[in-house]
C-alpha positions in Angstrom: 46.6 99.8 119.5 43.9 97.7 117.5 45.1 96.9 113.7 43.4 100.0 111.5 45.2 102.2 114.3 49.0 100.1 113.4 48.0 100.8 109.5 48.0 104.2 110.1 50.6 104.4 111.9 52.5 102.8 109.6 51.5 104.6 106.9 52.4 107.7 109.0 55.8 106.4 109.4 56.7 105.8 105.5 55.5 109.2 104.7 56.9 111.2 107.2 59.9 108.9 107.7 60.9 106.8 105.4 60.1 109.1 101.9 60.1 112.4 104.1 57.7 113.9 101.8 58.1 117.7 101.4 55.6 120.3 100.9 55.0 120.8 97.4 56.7 117.7 96.5 54.3 114.9 94.2 54.8 111.5 95.6 54.3 109.1 93.6 53.2 105.7 94.5 53.0 101.7 93.7 50.9 99.7 95.6 49.0 96.6 95.3 45.2 97.0 93.8 44.3 94.4 97.2 45.4 97.0 99.8 43.5 100.4 97.8 42.5 101.2 101.6 46.2 101.3 102.8 47.2 103.1 99.9 44.4 105.9 100.7 45.9 106.0 104.0 49.2 106.6 102.3 47.9 109.3 100.1 45.6 111.0 103.1 48.6 111.4 104.8 51.1 112.6 102.3 48.4 115.4 102.0 48.8 116.1 105.4 52.3 116.5 105.6 52.0 119.1 102.5 52.4 116.8 99.3 51.0 119.0 95.8 50.0 115.8 94.4 49.8 111.6 95.1 49.8 109.4 91.8 49.0 105.8 92.7 49.9 103.3 89.7 48.3 100.2 90.9 50.1 96.9 90.8 48.7 93.2 90.3 51.0 90.6 90.5 48.3 87.9 89.1 47.4 89.8 86.1 51.4 90.1 85.4 51.7 86.2 85.4 48.3 86.0 82.9 50.2 88.7 80.7 53.4 86.3 80.9 51.3 83.4 79.8 49.7 84.3 76.9 51.3 87.9 75.3 53.8 87.7 72.7 57.5 87.8 73.4 57.5 91.8 71.4 55.6 92.6 73.9 57.9 92.6 76.2 60.5 94.6 74.8 59.3 97.6 75.2 57.5 99.4 78.1 54.1 101.5 77.0 54.9 105.3 76.3 52.3 105.9 78.9 54.3 104.2 81.9 57.6 105.7 80.4 56.6 108.9 80.7 55.2 109.3 83.7 58.1 107.9 85.7 60.8 109.5 84.0 58.4 112.8 83.8 58.0 113.0 87.7 61.6 111.7 88.2 62.3 115.1 86.3 60.0 117.2 88.4 61.3 116.0 91.5 59.0 113.7 93.0 59.5 111.4 95.7 58.6 107.5 94.9 57.2 104.5 97.3 56.9 101.5 96.5 54.1 98.9 98.5 55.7 95.2 98.1 53.3 92.4 98.2 54.8 89.7 96.2 54.3 85.7 95.7 58.3 84.6 95.9 56.9 82.5 93.6 54.3 83.7 91.1 56.6 84.0 87.9 58.1 79.6 88.4 57.6 78.6 84.3 57.3 82.0 83.2 59.0 82.0 79.8 63.0 83.1 80.3 63.2 85.0 77.2 60.0 87.2 78.4 61.5 87.6 81.8 65.1 89.4 80.6 63.2 91.4 77.4 61.3 92.8 80.1 64.4 93.6 82.4 66.2 95.1 79.7 62.9 97.1 78.5 62.7 98.6 82.0 66.5 99.9 81.9 66.2 101.0 78.5 63.0 102.9 78.9 63.1 104.3 82.2 66.6 105.6 81.8 65.8 109.0 83.0 64.0 108.3 86.2 67.1 105.6 86.7 69.6 108.5 86.2 67.7 110.5 88.8 68.2 107.9 91.5 71.3 106.8 90.8 72.4 110.6 91.0 70.3 110.7 94.2 68.4 113.0 93.2 65.5 111.5 94.4 63.8 110.6 97.4 62.1 107.1 97.7 61.0 104.0 99.8 60.0 100.4 100.0 57.4 99.1 102.3 55.9 95.6 102.2 52.7 94.3 103.4 51.6 90.3 103.3 49.5 88.5 100.7 48.2 85.1 100.8 50.7 83.1 98.8 53.6 84.9 100.7 52.1 84.2 104.2 51.2 81.3 103.8 54.7 80.0 102.1 56.8 81.7 105.0 54.0 80.2 107.4 53.3 76.9 106.0 51.5 75.1 108.5 49.3 77.7 109.2 45.6 78.6 107.5 45.2 81.6 105.2 44.0 83.6 107.7 46.7 82.8 110.4 49.4 82.8 108.5 48.6 86.5 106.9 47.9 87.8 110.2 51.4 86.6 111.5 53.1 88.1 109.0 51.8 91.2 109.5 52.5 90.9 113.1 56.1 90.3 111.6 56.3 93.0 109.4 54.6 95.5 112.1 57.5 94.0 114.4 60.5 94.5 111.6 59.6 98.4 111.5 58.5 99.1 115.2 55.0 99.8 114.1 52.7 99.7 118.2 55.5 100.9 119.3 54.8 104.6 121.0 57.2 106.6 119.4 58.6 104.7 116.0 59.8 108.1 114.7 62.2 108.4 117.3 62.9 105.0 117.4 63.9 105.1 113.5 66.1 108.0 114.2 67.8 106.0 117.0 68.2 103.4 114.8 70.0 105.6 111.9 72.5 107.2 113.9 73.6 103.2 115.6 74.1 102.1 111.7 75.5 106.0 110.8 78.2 105.1 113.5 79.6 102.0 112.1 79.9 103.5 108.7 81.8 106.5 110.1 84.3 103.4 111.6 84.8 102.3 108.2 85.2 104.6 105.9 87.8 105.9 108.4 89.6 102.8 107.8 89.2 102.3 104.0 90.0 98.7 103.7 91.8 97.8 100.4 90.0 94.1 100.4 87.7 92.3 102.4 88.2 88.5 103.7 85.4 86.2 103.9 85.2 82.8 105.5 82.4 80.1 107.1 82.1 76.7 107.5 79.6 76.3 104.6 82.1 76.8 102.2 82.6 80.5 101.3 86.2 81.7 101.2 86.4 85.4 99.1 88.4 88.5 98.9 87.2 91.4 97.5 88.5 94.4 96.7 87.6 97.9 97.9 87.8 101.0 95.4 89.2 103.9 96.7 87.2 106.5 98.8 84.5 103.9 98.5 81.6 105.3 101.2 79.9 103.6 103.4 76.2 104.2 104.3 73.7 102.8 106.4 69.9 103.6 107.5 68.8 106.7 106.2 70.1 108.5 103.1 70.4 112.2 101.9 70.0 113.1 98.2 71.1 116.0 96.5 68.6 118.5 97.9 69.8 118.0 101.6 66.8 115.7 102.0 67.2 112.9 104.7 64.8 109.7 103.9 65.0 105.7 104.6 64.9 104.3 101.5 64.3 100.5 102.9 62.0 99.9 106.0 63.1 98.0 107.8 67.0 98.0 107.2 69.8 96.7 109.8 72.7 97.2 106.9 75.6 99.6 106.7 77.0 99.1 102.8 79.1 100.0 100.1 80.2 99.7 96.3 83.0 96.8 96.5 85.4 96.8 93.6 84.2 95.0 90.8 87.5 94.4 89.1 88.4 92.1 92.3 87.0 89.1 93.4 88.7 86.2 93.5 87.2 82.7 95.4 84.2 80.7 96.3 81.1 82.6 97.6 78.1 80.4 99.0 74.1 81.5 99.5 72.8 81.1 103.3 69.3 82.3 102.8 67.0 81.1 99.0 66.9 84.0 96.6 63.6 84.9 95.5 64.1 86.3 92.0 61.9 87.4 89.8 58.8 85.3 90.8 61.1 81.9 91.1 63.1 80.7 94.2 67.0 80.1 94.1 68.4 77.6 96.2 71.5 76.2 97.6 73.7 78.2 95.2 76.6 79.0 95.2 78.9 81.4 92.9 82.8 81.2 92.3 84.6 84.7 90.8 87.7 85.0 88.9 89.5 88.3 88.9 85.8 89.9 89.6 83.8 88.1 86.9 81.5 84.8 88.3 83.4 81.9 86.2 80.9 79.1 87.2 78.5 78.8 89.4 75.6 76.1 91.1 71.8 75.5 92.3 70.2 73.0 93.7 66.6 74.5 92.4 66.2 77.5 90.4 69.5 77.3 88.3 68.0 78.9 84.8 66.9 81.7 86.8 70.1 82.0 88.2 71.6 81.8 85.4 69.4 84.1 83.4 70.3 87.0 86.4 73.4 86.1 85.3 73.8 86.2 81.9 71.6 89.2 81.4 75.0 91.6 80.7 78.5 91.1 82.0 77.8 93.8 84.8 75.2 90.8 86.4 78.5 88.4 86.8 80.3 91.6 89.3 79.5 92.7 92.2 77.4 95.8 92.9 77.2 96.1 96.7 78.7 94.5 100.2 75.9 94.4 103.2 77.7 93.9 106.5 74.4 92.8 108.9 75.2 91.1 112.2 73.5 87.6 112.7 72.5 88.6 116.1 70.2 91.2 114.3 66.4 92.7 115.4 65.4 90.8 111.9 67.4 87.9 112.3 66.3 87.2 116.2 63.4 86.6 114.7 63.6 83.0 113.6 61.5 84.1 110.2 62.5 83.1 106.5 60.5 85.8 105.1 61.5 84.6 101.4 61.4 88.3 100.7 64.7 90.3 99.9 63.4 93.6 101.5 63.5 91.7 105.1 66.0 88.8 104.0 68.6 91.1 103.1 68.4 92.6 106.8 68.9 89.0 108.4 71.9 88.5 106.9 75.4 90.0 105.9 74.7 90.0 101.8 76.0 90.9 98.1 74.6 92.3 95.0 74.9 91.1 91.7 74.9 94.0 88.9 75.1 97.6 89.3 76.8 99.5 92.2 75.2 102.5 94.1 77.4 105.5 92.5 77.1 107.8 95.6 78.9 105.3 97.4 82.5 106.2 95.6 83.2 109.6 96.2 82.0 112.1 93.4 80.6 108.3 91.4 77.6 109.9 90.9 78.9 113.1 89.1 81.0 110.1 86.9 79.6 108.8 83.5 79.4 105.0 83.0 82.7 104.6 81.9 84.2 106.8 83.9 82.5 104.9 86.9 84.0 101.8 85.5 87.7 102.9 85.5 87.4 103.3 89.4 85.8 99.6 90.1 82.1 100.6 90.3 80.1 98.3 88.8 77.6 99.0 85.8 74.5 96.9 84.6 70.3 96.1 84.6 70.4 94.1 87.5 70.8 94.8 91.2 70.3 91.8 92.8 70.7 91.0 97.0 71.6 87.9 98.0 72.6 86.5 101.4 75.6 85.1 102.9 76.0 85.8 106.6 75.9 82.7 108.9 76.5 82.4 112.9 80.7 81.6 111.8 81.0 84.4 109.5 84.2 86.2 110.3 85.2 89.2 107.9 88.5 90.6 107.9 89.6 94.0 106.7 93.6 94.2 104.6 94.5 97.5 105.1 97.1 98.7 101.5 100.2 98.3 104.2 98.7 95.0 105.0 97.5 95.1 108.4 94.4 92.9 108.9 91.3 94.0 111.5 88.4 92.1 112.2 84.9 93.2 111.3 82.8 90.2 111.7 83.7 87.4 114.2 80.9 84.6 115.2 78.5 86.4 112.2 78.4 89.7 114.6 80.2 93.1 114.6 83.7 92.8 115.7 84.2 96.5 116.1 
């Protein structure tokens, strides 16, 4: 297949398997302006699949950087009414949402912390109806990625710009099985495999998980009663199956945000709001982060953890084998969509309510009482290593080794 044919295949996979657009449904597509032609491919595929309409929202991170550099703080303390109405309105109409990512990992390095924090808080407040629809599993959504020059050069610093872009395209296509004869069938089988792991863990219903490795992680996290492990795809309240993330290698659930003790050491850099946070660790006591360190990006980590109280608690536990398809590529992507699928990880902040039985129908206060965390943030950070051991501990004290030497042991 030539490059253009792969792009068409990628667009088709994202529309029909990723977001799984339904006949008569609206698709809201966010896409970088430099990928207008790819947006047209997605749009055409969506209409061919039966979409009622496709609404394109263009993104330009360089313009965003200029805005952060020159606009006053109060500009970031709210969201334009038209943007809030767009996302809230289409969410209430039952639209599907697709986001095409092309991000410079350091685009916002040096930007005012106050402006970035104000933007996060404004988004949480003004797009509440939109976010509530996600929390209640009412929507289909999908994230995919395409390269840009800054990102490609970060991943492949010794290559020319053109070569770096080509290598990153090749890597992205490989992670989502583009260029194969039938990527749709591959994704179907992949989802089934991850689902089987979820079933085993759901039957066990461990009360705690104990993480330990040689780089300093020694950590116990509690698990809420009736937690639900998921992996691969998801099903919304209308019974529509979709793949939220492409690629995906994880099996995940919500931890009990009230119970976490010990030290967790990152195994990969974290790109947060355009700043790289490297060689960092966090220490928990009674579910709350009480201390943290970072070699680089300390202020960004501090800003993240100080967004609200929920940002200092965990909202997700995700298991990814060290010997996974993406990990075995040996590429540090500097992008969470990919790096989280090469490593076991946790998430600071908000849980997915539907990973606790009935959680999507509870108020935030009710969810907290059973261990579900709430926050403006949900930020994944990687902890998996080649020697990571994870032991599941049942209510009666019985132990089962879930991960050994970084890989599945069950």
